[in-house]
N, C-alpha and C positions, 0 to 999 in steps of 0.2 A: 568598646574598642575603637580607637581612631583609626584613620586610614594609613597611619604610619606604623601602627603597632603590628606585631607578628601574630598571624592566626595559627602558625605551626611553630611551637616554641620548645619542643622536645623531640628526641628521637622516637620514631614510631616503627614498629615491626608489624608487617602484614603478611598473613599466611595466605598463599594463593590457592583458591579452590580449583577443582577440575573444570568448572564452568568459565573461570577467568583465564584458564590456560590458552596459549596461542597468541596473546598479545605481546607486541614488542614492549620492552621495558620503558622506552621514551614515551610511547603513547599511553601506557599505564600511568606514568608520573604526570603527564599533562592532564589527565582526567582527575587524578588524585589531588594535584596541586594547582586548582583552578586560580587563575590570575597570575600565576608565575610565568614570566616570559620563557619562550623556547630556549633562548640563549643561556638562561640561568640553569634550566633543566640539563642541557648538554654539558655545561660546566661542572655541575655537581657529579654527573656521570663520569666525566673525564678525569676529575680529581679523585675518583674512588670514594666519594662520600656516600654514594648509594652502593649498597652491597646486596648480592643475592646469594643466600647460603653462605654468608661471611666472605664471599669473593667478589672481586671487581667484575663488571660486565660492560660490554659495549652497548651503544644505544639499540642496535639491531637484535640483541638477545631476546629470544622468544621465551616467555615465562611458562613454567610447567606446573602442573598440579603438585602441591606439597612444597614448593619453593617458599623460602622465607625472605621477604624483602625489608631491608633496613632503609628507612627514609629519614635523612637528617633534618634538623630544624631549618626551616626555610621561611624567610619573611615574605609574607603574601600581602600585597596591597588590598585592603578590604574596600570594596565599592559598596555603595548603598544598594541593597538588594532590590532587584526589580519587583514591581507589583506583581503579585500572583494572579492566577486567572480568576475572573469574576464568576459568581454562580451561573450566570447565563452561559458563558463559554464552557464551563464544566459540564453543564447539562447537555449542551450541544455536541460536545465531543463524545460523551457516553452514548448519546442517542444515535450518533453516526457510526458507532462500531457495527460493521456488517458481518464480521466473522471473528470468532475468538476460540482458542483452545489453550492448553497449558503452556505452549512455547511461543506463540505469536498471536497477534490480532491484526485485522485489516480494518482501517477506518476510512470513511468517505470524507476526504478532507474538503472542508468548505474553501471556496475561492476567497482570495484576500487574506488568508492566513499563512504566513511563512511556516515552513516545516520546522525551523529552528531559529533562535534569537541571533542576533549579530547584524552588522551593517545597518545600524539604525533601528533594528527591531529588537526590543528588549525581551519580548516574550514570543516564542514560537510554539507550533503545535506540540513538539516533543516536550518542551518545559512545562507547558500547560497540562499535558497528559500525566507527567510525573507528579505534578502538584495535586492532580485530581486523584491520583492512585498512590499515596505515600507508602502503602504497604508493599509495593512492587520494588524490589531492590535493583532491578535491571529493566530498563526500557530504552531501546535504541532504534533509530531509523534504519530500515534495510536499504532503502533507496530514497530518492527525493522527487518531489514535484515543484515546479515553479509556483511562486506565491499566487499568481492569478489562475493557476490550473486547479480544477476540482477533481475529485475522484478517488479511486482506490490506492491506498498507501499502506504498506506492510510495516509493522513495528514488531521487533523481536523481544521476547520476554526472558530470553536466556542467551547467553553469549554463544553457546553452541549452535542455537538456531540462527543467530546472526551470521556466524561464519558459513554455515551450511547454505543459507539463502543467497548470500553474496557470491558463494562459489557457483551456485546454480545460475545466477544472473550472468557471471562472467562466461560461463559455458553456453549461454544462450538458450538455456532450457526453461526460462520463465516467459511465458506468452503475455505480452502487454499490448492491450488494444485500447485506442483512444477514439473519441469522436470529436471532429473538428469542422469548423466552418472557414473555408478559404474565400478570400475576396476574388472576384472575377470568375471566369469559366475555366475550370481545371482542364488542362490539355488532354484530349482523347487519346487513349492508349498509354498514357503515362501512369503505370501502375507500380513501378519500382524506381527509387532513386538511390543510386550507389555513388555517393560523392563524399570524399574525406572532409572531415571538419576540424579546424584549428581554433582553439580558444586562446584569446589574448586579453590583456588588461589595458585599458586606456590610462592616460595620466590621471584622470579623475578617480580611478579605482574600479570603474565600471567594467564588468566582464562582457566581452563581445566574441561571438563565434561567427566564423566565415567559412565558406567552402574554399578549401586550399589543398593543393596536392601534397603539401607537407604535413597535413593533419591526420587524425586517426580514421581508419576505415569506418564508414557509417552507412547503414542501409535501412531505408524505410519503405514500407509497402502501403500504397494508397488505393482505396476502393471507394468509388463514387456511390453514394446512397441516394442523393437527390440533387438535381440541378435547379438553380433559380436563374433569374435573369442576370444578376450581377454577383452571384455567390455560388458556392458549391459545398454541400454538406457531405462529409466523408467519414469513412472508418479508416483509421490508420493503425498499422501494426509495426512495432519496432522490432527490428532483427538486432540492432546494437542499441545501447542506451547512453548516447553522448548528450552533454549539456545543450539544451535548446535544439535538439535534433530535429523535431517535427517542424519547429518554427522556421529554422534556416533552410531546411530542404523545401518547405512550402514557398519560402521567398525565392529560392533558386529556380522553382518552377514557374515564377512569375505571378503567383497567387498567394501572397502572404496571408497569414491568419487574420480573420476579422478581430479588431480590437487589440492587435499586438502593436504596442507603442514603440517597441525597440526595433523590430524587423519589418513593421507593416507600412502600409500606405497611408499617409495622413488624411488625404481626401476621402478614400474608401472608409477610413475609420470614423470620420465625421458623419458620413452617410449612415453608417451602421449604428452610430450613437443616436441619430435622429429616429432610427427604427426601434430604439429601446435597448440596444446592447451596451452594458455598462462595464464590461470586463472583456478580457481576451477569450475567445470562444475555443476553448480546449478542455477536454474532460477525459480523465482516465476511467474508461468505462468497464473494462474487464481485466482480470488477472487470472492466469491458470499456472499452477506450479505444484511440484511434489512436496509434500509436507516432510519436515524433518523427522516426523514420526511414522512416515510411510502413508501411501495413498495420495490421491490427487485432490487438490483444492481448487475450486472454481468460484470466483466471486464476481459479482456485478454490482455497479453503482448506477442507478437511473440517471438520465440526463436531468440536471437541475431545472426547476420550473421556469427560471428567468431565461434559460437558453431554449427551452421548448417554446416559450412565448415569442422569441425572436424568429424561430422557423415558422411559427404560425403567421407572423406579420409578413414575412417574406412570401408566403404562399398567397 
C-alpha cells in the first residue's frame, strides 16, 4: 500500500466493551484512526458520518458499554512503520518490571528513554512495551516521566484501571517520592515551595515552564538527605504533578538540578559532568497508591548505579 492509498476503505462497526466505556468519542476515534488529522475527525463527527447506536453524537459524547460505533471509510496516510524495539531493549524492559498484577504494572524506566514516541522520537517506552507484549490488548501510561528521569512509572493494563489511577492522582492520593541532586547549597529551612507554574511553548515548539501567578497551583516538598560542598542530595515529594515541577521549583530556589540542560546552570553542569554525571540527576524512587482492586501498593526503584557513583565522587 502506498502512502496515498486508504488504510480504511469500508464502513466499520465497533462494539464498545465495559472496559472501553468512559472515553470521549473524539479521543476514541483519534486512537482508532491513527494518522488522521484532528480536523478530519471533528469534520466526520460534525457531518454525522460517525454514528453511535445509529445516532449522531457530539465530540464530547462519552461512550458506554454496549454502544455500537459506526466508523466511515477514512483515507489514512500510511507512514513507514517505525522500527520495533530490539531484543536488548525488550529484555531491559521486562527485567525492569518491579511490580505487576492483573490490572497494572510498574516499571523502573531507564534514563534516556522517552515514555512515548513523538517530537523526533520514533519509539518510546509505551510503544516498545506494546511490541514486547503483543498479547496485551491494552497498555497505557498512567502518568509521565521526563526522558532523562529514571524510576517508577505506572502502566495500566485495563481502561478501568487507567481511569481509577488518574482519578487518584487528580485527588492527590498517590504519593510520589523522588531523589534529586541540586547544584549549590539548598537554603536552610526551605522545605516547601508553593508557587504556581505556567506552561508555554516557544516559537521553536519547545515547552517551557515558569513560575507565574497566572499558572496552576503547584506544591513541592524538599527534604535534605546529604549536603556536599557545591551540591545537595534531596528527597522530593510532589503534592501536585505539574510538568517539570521539581526542575522549575528547584530553579526558583536558586539551586537547579544537576545536569538539567533546560533549567540548570551551564557552569555547574560542566563541573558535574567532569565528576561523571552524564544526565539530569532526578530519579522517581517511590510510589504509594491504592490498587484499583483494593489494598495498598508500595514500590521502590533503587538509585541507578551511575548516580550512586556521582554521590560517591562528591564525598
